[in-house]
N, C-alpha and C positions, 0 to 999 in steps of 0.2 A: 388242107390235108394234114392230118396228124400222123406221124410215123411212130408206131408203138412196138418196141421189142417185147417178145413173149418168151417166157421160160415155163413150159408146161410142167417139167419136173417128172416126178415118179408116181407110181400107183394110180390113183384116180385123177391125178393132175391133168392129163390130156382130155379126159371127159368133161371135167368141170370147166376147164378153160374153153373148150369148144362151145359149151352152153353159154358161157359169158360172152364170147365173141359174137354169137348169134344175137344176143340181146343188144350189145353195144352197137353192132352194125345197124340194127333196126332203129336205134336212137339216132345214129349219125344220119341215116336216110331221112328220118322225120325232121331233123333240125338242120339239114342241108350242109353237112360238112363230111369230109372223108376220113377214113381210118385205113392206114396201110400197116399191116402186121408184118413184123420181122421175127420169124420163129428161130429160136436158138436151142441147141440140143442139150444143154447142160443138165445133168442129173445122173442117176445111177448107171444107166446103160452106157452113157458117154464115158463115165469114169472107168467102168469095167472094160471097155473096149480100148481106151487110150491111156489110162492111168493118170489123167489130168482131171481136176475138179472144175476149176474156173480159171482159165489162163489169163495172163496179163492182157493179151490182145482183145479178149472179150470185154474187159473193163474199159479199155480204150474205146471200143465200139459203143458200149452202153453209155459212156460219158457224153455222147453226142445227143442223147435224147432226154426229154423231160420226165418221162414216166415209163416204168416197166410193169407189165402185167405178169403176175407170178402165180403158178399153180400150187404144187406141194412137193416137198422133198422128204426122202426117207425110203430105204429099201433094206429088207433083211439080209440081202447079199452083201451089204456094205457095213462095215463097223460103225456103230452109232457115233455121231459127232463129225465124221469125215465130211459128209455132204452138208450137214447143218451149219457147221463152222465155216467150211470152205466156200459155201455159196451164200446162204442167207446172211450170216454174220459178216462175211467179207464184204458183201454189197452194202450192208448198213454202215460199216466203218469206212470203207474206201470212199463212198460217196457222201459221207458225213450226214447220213439221214437221221438227224438228231431228234426228230419228232416221231413218235409212234402214236398214231391217231386211232382211237378205238371208240366208235359209237356204241353205246349200250342202250339199245332201243328194242322194246318188245313190240313186235309186229302184230297187228290185229289178226286173229285166227290162230296164233301160236300160244300155247299154254305155258306159263311160267311155273316153275316149281314152288313159287311163293303163293300161298293161299290168298285168294281175294285180291290179287294184284293184276291190273290190266295195263294196256298201252299208255294210259295217262300217268301211271305211277312209275314206269320204268322208261325213262327217256333222258339220258344224259351222255356226256362225252368224257372219256379219260384221255388226257394228253400226257403220255409217258415219255420222259427223257430217254433217249435211245442209244447213247454212245458213251456214257460215263458210268459212275457208281461202281458197284462190285463186279461189273461185267468187263472192266478194262483189262482183266487178265493178269493183274499183279499178284503174285503169290508163289508158294513153293512148299517144300517139305524137307524136314531134317530127319534122316533115316538112321536106323541102327547100323552098326559096323563102322562108324566114323571114329577116328582117334580122339583122344581127349583134347588135343590141340585144335583139331578141326571143330569140335563141339564148342570150345571156348571162343573161337572166332565167331561162330554163329550166335552164341549167347550175347556177345558184345554188340553184334549187328542188331539183333532184335531189341536189345536194351536201348541203344542209342537212336536207332531209326524208328522203331515202332513202340518203344516204351514197354516191352514185354520182358518179364523175368522168366527164363526157361530153367526148369529143374535139371540138374546135372544127370539124374538117373532116369529121365524121361526116355522111353524107348523110341518114340517117334512123335513129331509134331507136324502140323500143317497150318499154314496161314494164308489168308486172302485179304487183300487190302482194297478198300473202297476209296475212290478218288473222284471228286467233282471239282469243277472250276467255276469261278465267278462268271466268266463269259458263257460257259456252257449252260449254267443254271439260268442266267439272265435271258438268253435267247429262247429257251423253251418256255419259261414263265411268260415272257412277252407273247409268244405264240398262243398260249392258253388264254391270256387276257384279250388278245385280238379275236380269238375264236368266240369268247363269251360276248364281246361287243357285237360281232357280226350276227350272232344268233339270239340277240336280245336277252342274254343271261345277265342277271344282276348279282351273281355269287360265283366266286372261284374258290374251290376248296383245295388246299395243299395237304398232301398226305406224306408223312415222314415218320421218323422215330427219333425226334430230337431230344426226347427225355433221357435216352440212353446213349445214342451215338451223337453226342453233343457237338463235337467239332465239325463233322461233315454236314450234318443237317441243321446245326445252328447257323452255319453260313447260308444254307439253302433258305432258311426263313428270313435272314437278313436281306438277301437279294429279293425275295418275294415281297417283302415289306416295301423295299425301295421301288420296285416296278409298279406296285399297286398305286403309288402316288400319282402316276401318270394317267390313271383311268377313273375319271369321275363317274359316279353312279354305279360302280361295280364294287361290291364289298368282297372281302376275302377272309378266310378262316383257316384253321389248321386242325387236322385230325391225325392221331397216331394210327399207324397202319393196322394194328391189331383191333383198335376200336372201329376202324373203317370197315373191316370185314363183318363186324357185327351190325353196323348201321346200314350197310348196303342191303342186308337182309331185312332189317327191321323197318327202316325208313328210306327206301330207295328214291322216293319222290322228293326228298330233300335236296338231292344233288342236281347240279346243272353242268358246270364245267369243273373237272377235277384235274389237277396237275401233280405229278409225282415223280420222284427219281426212278431210275431204271429198274432196280431190283423189286421194289414194292409195286411198281406198275405191272411187272410181269405177273405178280400174284393176284392183285385185285382185278385185273382185266379178265383173267380166267373165271373168277367168281362172277364178274359182270356178264360174261358170256353165258353162264348157266342161268342167270336171272332172265336173260332174253330168250331162253329156250335151248341153249346148247351151243357147242363150238361150231356145229354145222351151219349156224345162222349168223356167225360173227365175222365181220370183215375187219381188215386193218390196213392202215397206210403207213409206210416208212418214208418220211418226208424230209427233203431238203428244199426249202422254198426257193433256193437259188441254184439248185443243181438237179441231179438225177434222183427221182423218187421211185418207190416200188409199192405196188398195191397187191394184196394177197388175202386169201381166206386164212383163218387162224387154225383150222383143223389140220391134222396130219394127212399123210398120203394113203392111209388105209389100203395097204397092198393086197390084202385078202379079198377086197372088193374090186380090184382093178379089172377093167374090161367087162364088168357085169351090168353096167348102165343102171346102177341103183343109187349112186351117190347124190346127195342133195347139193345142187350148185348155188343155193341162195347166197352163201357167204361170198362166193366168187363173183356172182352178178352184182352184189352190193359193193364189193371192192371195186368193180368196174365203174359203178356210179361215183365212187370217191375219186377214181382216176379221171373221169370226165370233169368233175369239179376242178380238179387240180390243173388240168390243161386249159381251163377257161371255158369249158362247155357246161356251165352250171345248169342251164335249162334242160339239157339232155340228161345230166345226172339226176336231176329231180324227177324227170319223166321216167327214168329207169326204176328209181326207188318207189315211186307211186304205182307203177305197173306191177312191180314185184309184190308190193303190199296188197294190191287188189286181187291178184291171183291167189295168194295165200288166204286172204280173208274169205274169198268165195268158196274155197275148200273143194273145188271140183277136180283140180289137177294138182295133186300133192305127191311128193316122194314118200317112200316107206316110213322114214323116220317121223314124218308128220301125219301118218295115219292113212296115206293113200297108196296107190300102186303105180304111179307114173314113173317112167324112167328119167334118167338125167337129161337126155336129149328132148324128151317130150315136155318136161317142165320148162326147159330153156326156150323151146319154140313157143310154148304157150305165153310166157312172159313177153317174148319178142312180138308176138301177134298183138298182145295188149298194148305194147308200146306203139305199134303201127296204128292201132285203132284210136289211141288217145293223142297221137302226135299230130 
């Protein structure tokens, strides 16, 4: 029996999670293991009722489990950033979910915006570092109204600590510091090479901006070069992030496993999601191989569609397949993804964004029925 905590979240979150649960339960029946869901209330409604976002006791509870199934966060009644930082980012950092796993795969029956590109052309994985880089939150602002003495102290700080020369007549400046560690880089790069090895990939592509941000990403490359020596038969290369956005569009079939720092990973995975048909089809995993991980769709909460039974649950179902892989039920995860692919390829039961008229629940039940048939 696998115990899985669930945070449905906001907007369409409850609907897509219900569809995901339906499919995963069918897979657990087909492969003879149990799933015990533990529903947690955190999201906009809970925050507005209690004035708490994610209390410490919730983290203590979640730390007992291997994987969390997550819906979506965001509500117009709550100031942007409160829920996103207080729930998603806090979970990522508190549980040290240092891998953000993003499969970029075009499913048969889904049209990519790239002309003449099919499923054989768009099928790779981005491994994004998830806890360092410019997302560590080191930064600040120097505002107007400060005395000359206060400004002089700040100028000296910027000069000695950051190597910045600040003009005395500048009205206001802002700074953000990116920071990576050798340990943090090494572990995510090793994860990427392990992923390549497990999936018979012979190329790992590192994406950075080492030609300009030479200190931080120079070290990134040094570490990647060192790690690569431990993996015979797997080549590695480097792309600058700006070039990567071009080559993702021009030659997506070149890529197999991509590994990248946090900030650039955030950018290129959204591009990758569009290559595979849109954010509604894109799953993600926030993974700590030795701790609590979290699996979620990449799209938002779409509050204007909440309760309308029209959201596409594909990304949530796919995220559920990743969750099953993570907890050691690889056959069940493969069964879910194959069944999802078959239903979409047949084109008889599709949600509105894919050209059909099926509701969220109908689509989920159809995939679940296919799981039972193939199981």
